[in-house]
Structure formats: C-alpha cells, structure tokens
C-alpha positions in Angstrom: -18.0 -13.1 -0.1 -15.1 -10.7 -0.8 -16.1 -9.6 -4.4 -19.6 -8.8 -3.0 -18.1 -6.9 -0.1 -15.9 -4.8 -2.5 -18.9 -4.1 -4.9 -21.1 -3.1 -2.0 -18.3 -0.8 -0.5 -17.8 0.8 -4.0 -21.5 1.6 -4.2 -21.9 2.8 -0.6 -18.9 5.1 -0.8 -20.1 6.4 -4.2 -16.6 5.5 -5.7 -17.7 6.2 -9.3 -18.2 9.9 -8.4 -15.5 10.2 -5.8 -11.7 10.3 -6.0 -10.8 7.6 -3.4 -8.5 4.7 -3.0 -9.9 1.9 -0.9 -7.1 0.2 1.1 -7.2 -3.5 1.7 -5.2 -4.2 4.9 -2.4 -6.7 4.2 -1.2 -9.4 6.6 1.3 -12.2 6.1 2.1 -15.6 7.3 5.5 -17.4 7.6 3.7 -20.8 7.1 3.5 -22.3 3.7 0.2 -24.0 4.7 -2.6 -21.8 6.2 -6.2 -22.2 6.4 -7.4 -18.8 5.3 -9.6 -17.0 7.9 -13.2 -16.8 7.1 -13.9 -13.6 8.9 -12.1 -10.6 10.5 -12.7 -12.1 14.0 -10.9 -15.4 12.9 -8.1 -13.2 11.4 -7.8 -11.2 14.6 -7.5 -14.4 16.6 -4.8 -15.7 14.3 -3.0 -12.4 14.6 -3.3 -12.6 18.4 -1.9 -16.3 18.3 1.0 -15.3 16.1 0.2 -17.3 13.0 -0.4 -14.1 11.1 1.5 -10.7 11.2 0.7 -7.3 9.8 2.3 -7.2 6.3 6.2 -6.8 6.3 6.1 -6.0 10.1 9.5 -7.7 10.4 11.3 -6.1 7.5 9.5 -2.9 6.3 6.9 -1.8 8.9 6.5 1.8 7.5 5.3 0.4 4.2 1.9 -0.4 5.8 1.9 1.3 9.1 -0.3 4.3 7.9 -3.2 1.8 7.5 -3.3 2.0 11.4 -3.9 -1.7 12.2 -4.8 -0.8 15.8 -7.7 1.2 14.5 -8.7 -1.4 12.0 -9.2 -4.1 14.6 -12.3 -2.3 15.9 -13.4 -0.4 12.9 -16.8 -0.9 11.5 -16.9 1.8 8.9 -14.2 2.8 6.4 -11.8 5.5 7.9 -9.5 8.0 6.3 -5.7 7.8 6.7 -3.0 10.3 5.7 -0.2 9.7 3.2 3.1 9.0 4.9 6.6 8.3 3.3 7.1 4.9 1.9 3.4 4.1 2.2 2.6 1.2 -0.2 -0.8 -0.2 0.5 -2.8 -2.5 -1.8 -5.7 -0.6 -3.0 -9.0 -0.7 -5.1 -9.3 2.3 -7.3 -11.4 3.5 -10.3 -10.0 2.4 -13.7 -9.4 6.0 -14.7 -7.0 6.7 -11.7 -3.3 7.5 -12.5 -1.4 4.4 -13.8 1.7 3.0 -12.2 4.7 4.9 -13.3 6.5 2.6 -15.8 10.0 3.6 -14.7 9.6 1.5 -11.7 9.6 -2.0 -13.0 11.2 -4.9 -11.1 11.8 -4.3 -7.4 11.2 -1.0 -5.6 9.0 2.0 -5.5 6.2 0.9 -7.9 3.4 1.0 -5.2 5.1 3.9 -3.2 5.2 6.2 -6.3 1.6 5.2 -7.2 0.2 6.1 -3.9 2.2 9.3 -3.8 0.6 10.3 -7.1 -2.9 9.4 -5.9 -2.3 11.6 -2.8 -0.9 14.4 -5.0 -4.3 14.3 -7.0 -6.1 14.5 -3.6 -7.5 10.9 -3.7 -8.9 10.0 -0.3 -7.1 7.0 1.3 -9.9 5.0 2.9 -9.2 1.8 4.8 -12.0 -0.9 4.5 -12.9 -2.2 7.8 -13.9 -5.7 6.8 -11.5 -6.4 3.9 -8.1 -8.0 4.3 -5.6 -10.0 2.2 -2.8 -12.4 3.2 0.5 -12.6 1.6 1.9 -16.2 1.4 5.6 -16.9 1.6 7.5 -17.5 -1.6 11.1 -17.6 -2.8 12.7 -14.2 -3.3 12.2 -12.7 -6.8 15.0 -12.2 -9.2 14.6 -8.4 -9.0 14.8 -8.2 -5.1 18.0 -10.3 -5.3 19.4 -7.8 -7.9 18.4 -4.8 -5.6 20.1 -6.3 -2.5 23.3 -7.5 -4.5 23.8 -4.6 -6.9 24.9 -1.1 -5.9 24.3 -0.2 -9.5 20.6 -1.3 -9.3 20.1 0.6 -6.1 21.8 3.7 -7.7 19.5 3.5 -10.7 16.4 3.3 -8.5 17.6 6.4 -6.6 18.0 8.3 -9.8 14.5 7.3 -11.0 13.0 8.3 -7.6 14.7 11.8 -8.0 13.3 12.1 -11.5 9.8 11.0 -10.1 10.0 13.8 -7.5 10.9 16.4 -10.2 8.0 15.3 -12.3 5.7 15.6 -9.4 6.9 19.1 -8.6 6.3 20.1 -12.2 2.8 18.7 -12.3 1.7 19.6 -8.8 3.8 22.6 -7.9 4.1 23.5 -4.2 1.7 20.8 -3.1 4.3 18.2 -4.1 7.0 19.7 -1.8 5.9 17.6 1.0 7.0 14.4 -0.8 10.5 15.7 -1.3 10.7 17.1 2.2 9.6 13.7 3.7 12.1 12.0 1.5 15.0 14.2 2.6 14.1 13.9 6.4 14.4 10.1 6.3 
C-alpha cells in the first residue's frame, strides 16, 4: 500500500532528522481510462507497451529527466540525483521545509523554484525506487492557456524569475550562482 511504503521510507531514511526530498517518479497516460498498475513490474510493462510515458516526455522532458528513469527501472534502494535546470519533480518532504514561493501562482515555475530552494538549502534529492504516480489527461487549465496566449503573462513570469534569482543570491550567496549561470546558458 502506497501510504505504508511512504511511511516506511520516511522512517528508514531517517527523514525527521535529515534534510531530504523524496522524489516520486511521475508517469502519464494519454488514455482517459486506465487500470492503475498494482506494482512497479506492471508499470514497467505498461511503459514498454506504450500505454504509459515518463511524465511530460513529449512536451517538457527536462522537467523530470534528472529523476533518471533508466536507473529507476532497476533500482531497489533510494538513489540520489543532482539538481538540474527546470527540474520539477513531485516530492515528499518534511513539514518544516521551505514553502512554495507565493509569487508563482497560476502556471509556471512553482515546482521549479521550490526544488531550487530545497537544493540551495542542501536538501538531498532522493528518488524512491518503488514509488510512482500517474498523471491522467485533463482539459488545459485556464492559467496555461493564459501563459500560451499572453506575452504579458510570460513577461511577468520572467520578471518574477529574475526577482527569485536575486533573492536566492541574497540568501545563499555564491552558492546560488549556479542557478543563475544555468538559467543563462539555456
């Protein structure tokens, strides 16, 4: 059962005493009806048959690529991954972790900025080997439509990103330079 697995992982990894974000690998289906896999083996079979994909593989692969799905396929123990630009995994974290930055409401950069802040605070990013989630298809949100259609919306998001980088630099000094450098090299 998933909740038992998470609780067990939290205890085994000593999460209450450790700064770590447990990454739950994300997958998606393009089918509106899907029988949810009951195990990792069943999920891998569905992945190989093409009824599941790694999350956003078709539109935004770098958002979840650092999860290292090839490694996850055979992993039996949690493994550490490094932060990369635009990484936005789904995570299980302690309640006292940094909160989401409230500037990023609507579409864009909420999870990206959160993981960046966790990394800046030296949280370990640990992928759980037997956890997974599946995103089901749904109609586009109002906010993603605004993002796609409005240059003003995209411009505001860019301004907020720049502010966020400046705040990281103020809080974490030279350690935060890697985020700005990575952003500029994209």
